[in-house]
C-alpha positions in Angstrom: 0.5 50.9 1.7 2.1 53.5 -0.6 5.7 54.3 -0.1 6.6 57.9 0.8 8.7 59.8 -1.8 12.2 60.6 -0.9 13.0 64.1 0.5 14.6 65.3 -2.8 11.7 64.0 -4.9 9.1 65.5 -2.7 10.9 68.9 -2.8 11.3 68.7 -6.6 7.6 67.9 -7.1 6.6 70.6 -4.7 8.6 73.2 -6.6 7.0 72.1 -9.9 3.5 72.5 -8.3 4.4 75.9 -7.0 5.7 77.0 -10.4 2.6 75.7 -12.2 0.3 77.4 -9.7 2.1 80.7 -9.9 2.2 80.6 -13.7 -1.6 80.7 -13.8 -1.9 83.2 -11.0 -3.5 80.8 -8.6 -3.0 81.3 -4.8 -2.3 78.4 -2.4 -5.7 79.1 -0.9 -7.4 78.8 -4.3 -5.7 75.5 -5.1 -6.6 74.2 -1.6 -10.2 75.0 -2.2 -10.2 73.1 -5.5 -8.7 70.1 -3.8 -10.9 70.3 -0.7 -8.0 70.8 1.6 -6.3 73.6 3.6 -3.8 76.2 2.5 -1.3 74.8 5.0 -1.4 71.4 3.2 -0.6 73.1 -0.1 2.3 75.0 1.6 3.6 71.7 3.0 3.4 70.1 -0.5 5.3 73.0 -2.1 8.2 72.8 0.4 8.4 69.0 0.2 7.0 68.2 3.7 3.8 66.5 2.7 3.6 62.9 1.4 1.7 62.5 -1.8 -0.1 59.6 -3.5 -0.3 59.3 -7.3 -4.0 59.9 -6.9 -3.4 63.2 -5.1 -0.9 64.2 -7.8 -3.5 63.5 -10.5 -6.0 65.8 -8.7 -3.4 68.5 -8.3 -2.5 68.3 -12.0 -6.1 68.6 -13.0 -6.7 71.6 -10.7 -3.7 73.3 -12.3 -4.9 72.4 -15.8 -1.7 70.3 -16.4 -1.0 66.7 -17.5 0.8 64.4 -15.1 3.6 62.3 -16.7 5.5 59.6 -14.8 8.7 58.2 -16.2 10.6 55.2 -14.9 14.3 55.5 -15.6 
């Protein structure tokens, strides 16, 4: 079972998603449609209240025309 991201990490990731989405002029509703989910799920992701899997992050990155990089420090 995947581990949930910590609160700070989820919030940071959500903020990055929101910035990327806004930069290309995409609404939450448009992103939700691309991901076959609801606008409320996107809103929860962007405020750090939704758990995400790596697979879901990959799909979000693709929908936003971005690359996903993961670093271990």
